Backbone as ProteinMPNN parsed JSONL, in Angstrom:
{"seq_chain_A": "MKKTSALILTSALLAAGTFLAAPAGAASAALPDKYDTYVPDGDTYAKRTNPDHLKNHNQAKARLTTGGAPFTFQTSANCFHRGQGCTSLSFVNKKSIEGIRIFQSKSKCPIKITGGTEWGHAGSGDNSESRKSHWNGYKLDIDPTTCVSNYIKSNYTLSGTVDGNPRYISGGGNWYVKESNHWDITYF", "coords_chain_A": {"N_chain_A": [[-9.157, 19.619, 66.085], [-7.834, 16.432, 66.527], [-5.531, 15.315, 69.051], [-3.595, 13.422, 68.18], [-3.694, 13.787, 65.398], [-2.783, 16.405, 65.181], [-0.183, 16.064, 66.141], [0.88, 14.338, 64.183], [0.67, 15.998, 61.902], [2.357, 18.153, 62.684], [4.795, 16.752, 62.907], [5.131, 15.962, 60.243], [5.394, 18.471, 58.98], [7.752, 19.389, 60.196], [9.564, 17.427, 59.279], [9.499, 17.968, 56.569], [10.721, 20.37, 56.533], [9.345, 22.752, 56.564], [8.294, 23.994, 58.742], [8.818, 26.77, 60.113], [8.427, 28.818, 61.95], [7.904, 29.504, 65.433], [5.668, 27.676, 67.61], [2.248, 28.699, 68.358], [1.837, 30.867, 71.104], [4.42, 30.685, 72.06], [7.23, 32.289, 73.547], [7.755, 35.425, 72.268], [10.058, 36.987, 72.422], [12.162, 35.243, 72.33], [12.259, 34.499, 69.738], [13.442, 36.02, 67.277], [13.356, 36.197, 64.46], [11.262, 35.085, 62.051], [12.089, 33.49, 59.992], [14.286, 32.108, 60.715], [15.772, 28.994, 61.727], [14.141, 26.661, 63.721], [14.189, 24.102, 66.126], [12.627, 21.165, 67.529], [12.441, 21.015, 71.07], [11.786, 19.349, 73.505], [8.85, 20.439, 74.956], [8.99, 22.902, 73.822], [10.456, 25.214, 71.414], [13.696, 25.5, 70.158], [16.258, 27.669, 69.01], [18.319, 26.732, 66.305], [21.711, 26.349, 66.791], [24.976, 27.088, 65.707], [28.348, 26.986, 65.958], [29.973, 27.737, 63.868], [28.686, 29.667, 62.433], [27.924, 33.131, 61.924], [25.785, 34.965, 63.858], [24.089, 37.153, 63.18], [23.29, 39.732, 60.75], [24.613, 42.215, 61.17], [26.777, 41.494, 62.807], [28.196, 39.821, 61.065], [28.723, 41.641, 58.993], [30.368, 43.508, 60.329], [32.599, 41.916, 60.853], [33.363, 41.387, 58.266], [34.064, 43.9, 57.199], [36.177, 44.766, 58.737], [39.062, 46.642, 59.332], [38.636, 48.324, 57.237], [38.048, 47.191, 54.744], [36.911, 47.197, 51.339], [33.794, 46.65, 50.979], [30.51, 46.438, 49.719], [26.889, 46.342, 49.739], [24.1, 44.998, 48.023], [21.319, 46.203, 48.731], [18.561, 47.664, 50.545], [18.481, 50.218, 53.096], [18.494, 49.072, 56.482], [17.478, 46.504, 55.982], [17.901, 43.653, 56.62], [17.013, 41.12, 57.336], [16.57, 37.656, 56.968], [14.237, 36.782, 55.639], [13.158, 38.868, 54.163], [13.662, 39.264, 51.482], [15.952, 40.566, 50.64], [19.475, 41.382, 50.536], [21.185, 39.521, 52.894], [23.305, 38.633, 55.616], [22.873, 37.109, 57.795], [23.48, 34.377, 59.849], [25.531, 33.439, 58.229], [28.335, 31.421, 57.275], [31.412, 31.471, 59.059], [33.668, 30.804, 57.569], [32.904, 31.55, 54.996], [32.828, 34.338, 55.158], [35.512, 34.844, 55.809], [36.658, 33.765, 53.521], [35.734, 35.463, 51.41], [36.901, 37.806, 52.233], [39.629, 37.172, 51.958], [39.688, 36.757, 49.197], [39.097, 39.386, 48.314], [41.304, 40.76, 49.335], [43.461, 39.602, 47.941], [42.724, 40.019, 45.243], [42.371, 42.726, 45.091], [40.106, 44.055, 44.346], [37.156, 46.086, 44.579], [34.324, 44.849, 46.313], [31.001, 43.97, 45.762], [28.433, 42.632, 47.441], [25.823, 40.729, 46.409], [24.113, 38.735, 47.054], [23.277, 36.681, 49.8], [22.493, 34.983, 52.66], [19.793, 35.087, 52.493], [16.295, 34.268, 51.964], [15.112, 32.517, 49.066], [16.974, 31.84, 47.068], [17.123, 29.282, 45.977], [15.306, 26.195, 45.418], [13.312, 24.673, 48.053], [14.55, 22.29, 48.759], [17.25, 22.803, 48.647], [17.763, 23.948, 51.031], [18.106, 22.143, 53.042], [19.912, 20.889, 55.855], [22.19, 19.509, 55.029], [23.058, 20.565, 52.646], [25.216, 22.632, 50.668], [24.389, 25.489, 50.63], [23.031, 28.827, 49.94], [21.247, 29.586, 52.013], [22.197, 28.024, 54.124], [24.584, 29.227, 54.63], [26.934, 28.847, 53.141], [27.334, 30.025, 50.673], [27.931, 32.929, 48.654], [26.904, 35.648, 46.623], [28.382, 37.771, 44.218], [28.922, 40.948, 42.606], [29.679, 40.946, 39.155], [32.095, 42.518, 38.34], [34.496, 43.967, 36.061], [37.057, 43.86, 37.161], [36.774, 41.824, 39.174], [35.942, 39.598, 37.589], [38.092, 39.315, 35.773], [40.178, 38.713, 37.569], [39.352, 36.215, 38.662], [39.22, 34.58, 36.33], [41.874, 34.655, 35.533], [43.351, 33.606, 37.646], [42.258, 31.3, 38.749], [41.271, 27.864, 38.213], [39.582, 26.748, 35.389], [37.001, 24.477, 35.503], [34.93, 22.583, 34.305], [31.305, 22.792, 34.358], [28.445, 24.208, 36.07], [25.164, 23.666, 36.064], [25.274, 24.481, 33.402], [26.81, 26.765, 33.529], [30.051, 28.321, 33.608], [32.536, 26.968, 35.792], [34.954, 27.924, 38.052], [37.764, 26.952, 39.972], [39.288, 27.728, 43.0], [42.605, 27.814, 44.493], [42.206, 26.968, 47.066], [40.069, 25.31, 46.839], [37.522, 26.352, 46.619], [34.465, 27.174, 44.906], [33.773, 29.146, 42.081], [31.278, 30.263, 40.273], [30.147, 31.469, 37.267], [27.265, 32.973, 36.881], [24.297, 34.27, 35.26], [24.109, 37.091, 35.987], [25.889, 37.489, 38.061], [28.649, 36.388, 40.175], [28.536, 33.28, 41.629], [29.519, 32.043, 44.562], [30.907, 29.338, 46.302], [31.933, 28.425, 49.439], [33.957, 26.083, 50.906]], "CA_chain_A": [[-8.245, 18.612, 65.567], [-7.422, 15.514, 67.567], [-4.142, 15.451, 69.462], [-2.732, 12.603, 67.326], [-3.632, 14.428, 64.084], [-1.908, 17.578, 65.317], [1.172, 15.554, 66.272], [1.289, 13.84, 62.861], [0.853, 17.162, 61.035], [3.57, 18.848, 63.119], [5.935, 15.91, 62.529], [5.283, 16.037, 58.783], [5.923, 19.802, 58.662], [9.156, 19.417, 60.602], [10.322, 16.564, 58.368], [9.569, 18.63, 55.263], [11.495, 21.597, 56.664], [8.51, 23.916, 56.324], [7.842, 24.544, 60.009], [9.887, 27.714, 60.375], [8.128, 29.696, 63.064], [7.604, 28.82, 66.68], [4.242, 27.446, 67.786], [1.477, 29.764, 69.011], [2.037, 30.924, 72.54], [5.838, 30.696, 72.425], [7.704, 33.625, 73.895], [8.227, 36.08, 71.055], [11.389, 37.536, 72.616], [13.145, 34.219, 71.993], [12.138, 34.195, 68.326], [13.57, 37.312, 66.624], [13.217, 36.185, 63.009], [10.443, 33.909, 61.741], [12.715, 32.686, 58.954], [15.376, 31.328, 61.271], [15.392, 27.605, 61.89], [13.897, 26.239, 65.088], [14.078, 22.653, 66.228], [11.886, 20.798, 68.726], [13.229, 20.839, 72.285], [10.75, 19.009, 74.485], [7.583, 21.099, 74.669], [9.245, 24.226, 73.263], [11.313, 25.203, 70.232], [14.962, 26.187, 70.4], [16.931, 28.083, 67.786], [19.489, 25.936, 65.952], [22.935, 27.116, 66.933], [26.129, 26.507, 65.054], [29.473, 27.871, 66.259], [30.626, 28.169, 62.634], [27.876, 30.725, 61.84], [27.78, 34.433, 62.568], [24.344, 34.878, 64.073], [23.245, 38.184, 62.585], [23.871, 40.476, 59.641], [25.55, 43.244, 61.632], [27.979, 40.81, 63.279], [28.922, 39.381, 59.867], [29.193, 42.842, 58.288], [31.488, 44.054, 61.098], [33.76, 41.043, 60.628], [33.712, 41.531, 56.854], [34.641, 45.211, 56.882], [37.26, 45.09, 59.662], [40.245, 47.174, 58.653], [38.249, 49.191, 56.127], [37.95, 46.475, 53.46], [35.859, 47.819, 50.516], [32.642, 45.805, 50.671], [29.197, 47.07, 49.721], [25.802, 45.38, 49.673], [22.95, 45.35, 47.198], [20.157, 46.135, 49.599], [18.132, 48.956, 51.063], [18.843, 50.403, 54.5], [17.759, 48.336, 57.507], [16.775, 45.384, 55.35], [18.882, 42.596, 56.782], [16.419, 39.888, 57.841], [16.635, 36.614, 55.946], [13.0, 36.56, 54.921], [12.633, 40.073, 53.544], [13.951, 39.328, 50.051], [17.06, 41.473, 50.384], [20.764, 40.787, 50.88], [21.386, 39.298, 54.323], [24.403, 37.748, 56.009], [22.517, 36.419, 59.033], [23.821, 32.947, 59.901], [26.549, 33.066, 57.246], [29.466, 30.711, 57.865], [32.627, 32.263, 59.25], [34.564, 30.504, 56.443], [32.469, 32.339, 53.838], [33.286, 35.713, 55.379], [36.976, 34.862, 55.678], [36.969, 33.484, 52.119], [35.535, 36.641, 50.568], [37.926, 38.775, 52.65], [40.881, 36.759, 51.321], [39.531, 37.053, 47.764], [39.214, 40.832, 48.118], [42.681, 41.151, 49.634], [44.34, 39.154, 46.845], [42.316, 40.586, 43.954], [42.381, 44.2, 45.216], [38.87, 44.558, 43.736], [36.025, 46.372, 45.468], [33.358, 43.753, 46.227], [29.602, 44.247, 46.068], [27.729, 41.385, 47.725], [24.46, 40.838, 45.881], [23.321, 37.633, 47.594], [23.844, 36.051, 50.986], [21.742, 33.871, 53.259], [18.363, 35.381, 52.448], [15.382, 33.323, 51.346], [14.755, 32.673, 47.671], [18.014, 31.522, 46.087], [16.906, 27.983, 45.34], [14.158, 25.464, 45.94], [13.406, 24.329, 49.472], [15.473, 21.175, 48.937], [18.6, 23.319, 48.843], [17.884, 24.49, 52.369], [18.324, 21.109, 54.044], [21.185, 21.144, 56.528], [23.315, 18.844, 54.375], [23.388, 21.244, 51.397], [26.11, 23.794, 50.68], [23.485, 26.458, 50.014], [23.015, 30.191, 50.464], [20.526, 29.582, 53.284], [23.037, 27.402, 55.143], [25.743, 30.076, 54.888], [28.119, 28.457, 52.383], [27.43, 30.696, 49.383], [27.735, 34.367, 48.5], [26.891, 36.15, 45.245], [29.019, 39.079, 44.112], [28.793, 41.649, 41.341], [30.736, 40.501, 38.228], [32.819, 43.645, 37.757], [35.63, 43.58, 35.213], [38.157, 43.503, 38.061], [36.475, 40.521, 39.773], [35.922, 38.555, 36.545], [39.459, 39.123, 35.274], [40.972, 38.03, 38.587], [38.933, 34.814, 38.733], [39.601, 33.879, 35.102], [43.34, 34.616, 35.414], [44.019, 32.984, 38.785], [41.625, 30.058, 39.152], [41.223, 26.839, 37.177], [38.286, 26.415, 34.799], [36.794, 23.051, 35.753], [33.568, 22.152, 34.002], [30.193, 23.724, 34.5], [27.367, 23.933, 37.014], [23.933, 24.099, 35.39], [25.648, 25.135, 32.145], [27.619, 27.961, 33.788], [31.449, 27.955, 33.856], [32.964, 26.881, 37.188], [36.386, 28.074, 38.312], [38.088, 26.463, 41.315], [40.448, 28.403, 43.592], [43.608, 26.931, 45.077], [41.646, 26.446, 48.314], [38.971, 24.399, 46.531], [36.225, 27.034, 46.563], [33.9, 27.258, 43.555], [33.33, 30.448, 41.565], [30.456, 29.933, 39.108], [29.647, 32.691, 36.621], [25.875, 32.883, 36.478], [23.917, 35.321, 34.307], [24.397, 38.468, 36.389], [26.714, 37.518, 39.268], [29.47, 35.227, 40.509], [27.986, 32.49, 42.718], [30.717, 31.472, 45.188], [30.677, 28.363, 47.376], [33.094, 28.254, 50.305], [33.943, 24.759, 51.544]], "C_chain_A": [[-7.823, 17.709, 66.723], [-5.943, 15.668, 67.84], [-3.206, 14.645, 68.555], [-2.61, 13.207, 65.932], [-2.708, 15.627, 64.108], [-0.449, 17.136, 65.402], [1.701, 15.052, 64.929], [1.556, 14.994, 61.916], [2.128, 17.917, 61.393], [4.809, 18.061, 62.719], [6.193, 15.976, 61.035], [5.866, 17.387, 58.368], [7.387, 19.918, 59.043], [10.022, 18.596, 59.656], [10.497, 17.22, 57.011], [10.368, 19.923, 55.325], [10.672, 22.851, 56.459], [8.017, 24.564, 57.606], [8.919, 25.485, 60.5], [9.645, 28.602, 61.579], [7.816, 28.876, 64.302], [6.092, 28.638, 66.808], [3.577, 28.608, 68.508], [1.703, 29.703, 70.505], [3.487, 30.906, 72.969], [6.263, 32.124, 72.706], [8.321, 34.286, 72.676], [9.623, 36.641, 71.215], [12.462, 36.526, 72.225], [13.174, 33.926, 70.504], [12.227, 35.479, 67.488], [13.277, 37.31, 65.134], [12.472, 34.922, 62.599], [11.056, 33.031, 60.667], [13.952, 31.952, 59.448], [14.873, 29.907, 61.495], [15.247, 27.277, 63.37], [13.68, 24.731, 65.096], [13.345, 22.299, 67.516], [12.82, 20.536, 69.899], [12.231, 20.573, 73.413], [9.439, 19.651, 74.072], [7.763, 22.472, 74.033], [10.072, 24.087, 71.981], [12.553, 26.016, 70.53], [15.602, 26.542, 69.059], [18.141, 27.174, 67.561], [20.719, 26.813, 66.09], [24.074, 26.361, 66.278], [27.302, 27.446, 65.298], [30.213, 28.358, 65.013], [29.861, 29.284, 61.93], [28.019, 32.022, 62.624], [26.288, 34.669, 62.676], [23.505, 36.007, 63.511], [24.018, 38.988, 61.546], [24.924, 41.476, 60.12], [26.849, 42.645, 62.148], [28.829, 40.374, 62.083], [29.513, 40.579, 59.119], [30.4, 43.454, 58.998], [32.753, 43.231, 60.87], [34.279, 41.209, 59.202], [34.486, 42.821, 56.591], [35.742, 45.646, 57.852], [38.476, 45.562, 58.877], [39.914, 48.013, 57.434], [38.177, 48.51, 54.773], [36.751, 47.008, 52.669], [34.752, 46.854, 50.088], [31.386, 46.663, 50.693], [28.158, 45.982, 49.537], [24.702, 45.897, 48.772], [21.703, 45.162, 48.043], [19.743, 47.541, 49.982], [18.462, 49.02, 52.55], [17.924, 49.598, 55.419], [16.963, 47.157, 56.948], [17.663, 44.148, 55.411], [18.321, 41.314, 57.39], [16.309, 38.891, 56.701], [15.38, 36.489, 55.101], [12.469, 37.756, 54.165], [12.936, 40.181, 52.059], [15.052, 40.316, 49.71], [18.346, 40.826, 50.902], [20.957, 40.722, 52.4], [22.589, 38.393, 54.531], [24.115, 37.052, 57.337], [22.778, 34.928, 58.889], [24.776, 32.503, 58.792], [27.679, 32.332, 57.97], [30.661, 31.653, 57.992], [33.6, 32.038, 58.092], [34.186, 31.308, 55.197], [32.939, 33.783, 53.966], [34.804, 35.791, 55.217], [37.383, 34.627, 54.219], [36.822, 34.705, 51.231], [36.504, 37.748, 50.965], [39.272, 38.443, 51.99], [40.827, 37.065, 49.83], [39.725, 38.543, 47.509], [40.654, 41.286, 48.326], [43.633, 40.794, 48.488], [43.999, 39.842, 45.529], [42.441, 42.101, 43.916], [41.145, 44.838, 44.582], [37.887, 44.993, 44.82], [34.962, 45.291, 45.245], [31.977, 44.241, 46.617], [28.897, 42.908, 46.236], [26.275, 41.563, 47.328], [23.549, 39.72, 46.387], [24.037, 36.998, 48.76], [22.979, 34.896, 51.43], [20.237, 34.072, 53.203], [17.589, 34.297, 51.699], [15.294, 33.564, 49.852], [15.812, 32.332, 46.651], [17.756, 30.233, 45.336], [15.665, 27.343, 45.942], [14.375, 25.041, 47.38], [14.336, 23.154, 49.729], [16.904, 21.614, 49.163], [18.811, 23.865, 50.241], [18.042, 23.422, 53.441], [19.727, 21.296, 54.613], [22.384, 20.516, 55.831], [23.788, 19.561, 53.116], [24.334, 22.418, 51.621], [25.376, 24.931, 49.965], [23.696, 27.866, 50.573], [22.428, 30.186, 51.87], [21.389, 29.038, 54.411], [24.373, 28.117, 55.34], [27.0, 29.779, 54.101], [28.365, 29.296, 51.135], [27.196, 32.202, 49.487], [27.69, 34.666, 47.01], [27.559, 37.512, 45.255], [28.846, 39.63, 42.7], [29.953, 41.263, 40.423], [31.449, 41.681, 37.554], [33.962, 43.125, 36.885], [36.799, 43.13, 36.075], [37.96, 42.1, 38.641], [36.578, 39.411, 38.727], [37.319, 38.276, 36.014], [40.323, 38.385, 36.291], [40.627, 36.541, 38.635], [39.437, 34.035, 37.512], [41.114, 33.739, 34.953], [44.018, 33.794, 36.502], [43.439, 31.652, 39.238], [41.491, 29.13, 37.953], [39.797, 26.592, 36.698], [38.112, 24.911, 34.903], [35.331, 22.687, 35.55], [32.541, 23.243, 34.198], [29.264, 23.278, 35.625], [26.111, 24.519, 36.373], [24.234, 24.891, 34.118], [26.487, 26.388, 32.302], [29.054, 27.558, 34.115], [31.807, 28.008, 35.34], [34.494, 26.988, 37.245], [36.631, 27.634, 39.751], [39.361, 27.147, 41.792], [41.43, 27.368, 44.127], [43.122, 26.302, 46.376], [40.463, 25.524, 48.102], [37.59, 25.037, 46.49], [35.782, 27.187, 45.112], [33.428, 28.672, 43.256], [32.599, 30.153, 40.26], [29.879, 31.221, 38.55], [28.234, 32.449, 36.137], [25.529, 34.13, 35.664], [24.32, 36.73, 34.733], [25.21, 38.571, 37.681], [27.655, 36.311, 39.299], [28.849, 34.57, 41.736], [29.161, 31.722, 43.326], [30.308, 30.521, 46.302], [31.976, 28.179, 48.138], [32.963, 26.945, 51.064], [34.774, 24.75, 52.807]], "O_chain_A": [[-7.487, 18.206, 67.798], [-5.185, 16.1, 66.972], [-2.134, 15.131, 68.197], [-1.536, 13.15, 65.334], [-1.938, 15.846, 63.172], [0.424, 17.762, 64.802], [2.852, 15.316, 64.58], [2.556, 14.985, 61.198], [2.899, 18.284, 60.506], [5.78, 18.647, 62.239], [7.345, 16.039, 60.604], [6.736, 17.444, 57.5], [8.181, 20.486, 58.293], [11.107, 19.035, 59.275], [11.532, 17.049, 56.368], [10.664, 20.516, 54.288], [11.233, 23.917, 56.206], [7.369, 25.609, 57.544], [9.831, 25.073, 61.217], [10.604, 29.093, 62.173], [7.5, 27.69, 64.211], [5.324, 29.368, 66.183], [4.237, 29.4, 69.18], [1.754, 28.625, 71.097], [3.768, 31.099, 74.152], [5.699, 33.064, 72.147], [9.29, 33.78, 72.11], [10.332, 36.766, 70.216], [13.561, 36.917, 71.831], [14.035, 33.174, 70.046], [11.199, 35.981, 67.032], [12.968, 38.369, 64.588], [12.981, 33.815, 62.774], [10.578, 31.918, 60.448], [14.6, 31.245, 58.676], [13.668, 29.66, 61.455], [16.13, 27.581, 64.171], [13.068, 24.168, 64.188], [13.424, 23.042, 68.494], [13.867, 19.908, 69.74], [11.884, 21.476, 74.175], [8.965, 19.433, 72.957], [6.773, 23.141, 73.733], [10.349, 22.977, 71.526], [12.465, 27.106, 71.094], [15.492, 25.789, 68.092], [18.891, 26.879, 68.491], [20.751, 27.919, 65.55], [24.115, 25.131, 66.303], [27.251, 28.602, 64.88], [31.001, 29.3, 65.097], [30.338, 29.804, 60.922], [28.211, 32.007, 63.84], [25.584, 34.579, 61.671], [22.294, 35.838, 63.371], [25.245, 38.926, 61.479], [26.004, 41.569, 59.538], [27.916, 43.226, 61.948], [30.049, 40.543, 62.093], [30.657, 40.536, 58.668], [31.353, 43.874, 58.342], [33.842, 43.782, 60.714], [35.487, 41.176, 58.964], [35.459, 42.819, 55.837], [36.194, 46.789, 57.789], [38.865, 44.95, 57.882], [40.809, 48.378, 56.672], [38.239, 49.185, 53.746], [35.691, 47.248, 53.246], [34.772, 46.316, 48.982], [31.215, 47.509, 51.571], [28.491, 44.841, 49.219], [24.407, 47.092, 48.758], [21.109, 44.084, 48.062], [20.489, 48.497, 49.768], [18.696, 47.992, 53.184], [16.728, 49.464, 55.158], [15.867, 46.87, 57.429], [18.122, 43.653, 54.382], [19.084, 40.5, 57.91], [15.984, 39.272, 55.577], [15.472, 36.116, 53.931], [11.398, 37.659, 53.566], [12.488, 41.137, 51.426], [15.082, 40.849, 48.601], [18.296, 39.833, 51.626], [20.898, 41.739, 53.091], [22.858, 37.501, 53.727], [25.017, 36.468, 57.938], [22.347, 34.301, 57.922], [24.824, 31.321, 58.454], [27.944, 32.597, 59.142], [30.886, 32.514, 57.142], [34.285, 32.971, 57.673], [35.062, 31.702, 54.428], [33.396, 34.38, 52.991], [35.318, 36.7, 54.565], [38.346, 35.226, 53.74], [37.682, 34.966, 50.39], [36.894, 38.552, 50.119], [39.969, 39.341, 51.517], [41.794, 37.569, 49.259], [40.442, 38.922, 46.583], [41.161, 42.112, 47.567], [44.498, 41.587, 48.118], [44.901, 40.211, 44.776], [42.598, 42.692, 42.848], [41.142, 46.038, 44.31], [37.791, 44.347, 45.863], [34.733, 44.869, 44.112], [31.798, 44.851, 47.671], [28.778, 42.14, 45.282], [25.58, 42.438, 47.845], [22.339, 39.761, 46.165], [25.251, 36.797, 48.725], [22.754, 33.947, 50.68], [19.487, 33.304, 53.806], [18.147, 33.527, 50.918], [15.391, 34.709, 49.409], [15.577, 32.515, 45.457], [18.135, 30.109, 44.171], [15.053, 27.887, 46.861], [15.505, 25.051, 47.869], [14.867, 23.035, 50.833], [17.689, 20.901, 49.789], [19.935, 24.212, 50.601], [18.107, 23.746, 54.627], [20.619, 21.801, 53.933], [23.508, 20.972, 56.039], [24.828, 19.198, 52.567], [24.257, 23.107, 52.638], [25.709, 25.284, 48.834], [24.431, 28.067, 51.54], [23.031, 30.713, 52.806], [21.323, 29.534, 55.536], [25.205, 27.666, 56.127], [28.039, 30.388, 54.354], [29.47, 29.29, 50.591], [26.388, 32.677, 50.286], [28.368, 34.005, 46.222], [27.346, 38.314, 46.165], [28.652, 38.886, 41.738], [31.102, 41.252, 40.865], [31.405, 41.818, 36.332], [34.338, 41.956, 36.981], [37.459, 42.138, 35.765], [38.877, 41.279, 38.602], [37.233, 38.395, 38.963], [37.688, 37.117, 35.824], [41.117, 37.522, 35.916], [41.525, 35.7, 38.648], [40.013, 32.957, 37.654], [41.585, 32.8, 34.312], [45.141, 33.329, 36.31], [44.063, 30.945, 40.03], [41.587, 29.57, 36.807], [38.912, 26.269, 37.491], [38.967, 24.15, 34.45], [34.586, 22.504, 36.513], [32.848, 24.435, 34.204], [29.296, 22.13, 36.066], [26.017, 25.729, 36.168], [23.536, 25.853, 33.797], [26.844, 27.016, 31.305], [29.272, 26.569, 34.816], [31.443, 28.944, 36.052], [35.215, 26.245, 36.578], [35.822, 27.9, 40.639], [40.377, 27.154, 41.098], [41.111, 26.182, 44.202], [43.577, 25.22, 46.749], [39.902, 25.005, 49.067], [36.59, 24.334, 46.34], [36.607, 27.312, 44.207], [32.769, 29.309, 44.078], [33.23, 29.829, 39.254], [29.208, 31.973, 39.257], [28.021, 31.802, 35.112], [26.402, 34.961, 35.412], [24.828, 37.493, 33.911], [25.22, 39.62, 38.326], [27.481, 35.348, 38.552], [28.656, 35.221, 42.763], [29.733, 30.848, 42.675], [29.47, 30.853, 47.14], [33.0, 27.821, 47.556], [31.984, 26.722, 51.776], [34.874, 23.72, 53.473]]}, "name": "protein", "num_of_chains": 1, "seq": "MKKTSALILTSALLAAGTFLAAPAGAASAALPDKYDTYVPDGDTYAKRTNPDHLKNHNQAKARLTTGGAPFTFQTSANCFHRGQGCTSLSFVNKKSIEGIRIFQSKSKCPIKITGGTEWGHAGSGDNSESRKSHWNGYKLDIDPTTCVSNYIKSNYTLSGTVDGNPRYISGGGNWYVKESNHWDITYF"}
């Protein structure tokens, strides 16, 4: 492949958001998860950093469960990488963790997180940096227990729908959307 063709192809892949892994020959120690986002940095690729994100699942889980808060996860053991198709909190926003902690504290409900930042929640367009998506750390899914559902319906304001599903808005402006088998929460 000619050098210009390779450059055009790489530019197109980056623009489309599909170039997720580092190029061949990059140091593998610097690239722990092929589903993390890497951006061009001269001749190499650097991991996108955001001070508002918790960088890995264990860091987010530790912050979430501080003080013995009753949180569980719908996942199998040691399955916390974003691309494995299981519940992950890698790169979740700190506001999302604090938001679900506040919700649990006020509702007194045990919370089971069924969706986090893992791949597969929506089409690739929802993963652009401007979207308030799961991948970008703004959204969590939780089990719709009777306790959780009753608290949301009794304490938040019903305000229209999202894709035909009822949307409740908290006093802080966060969205709680009741989808078929979970509450889809967006923390702003």
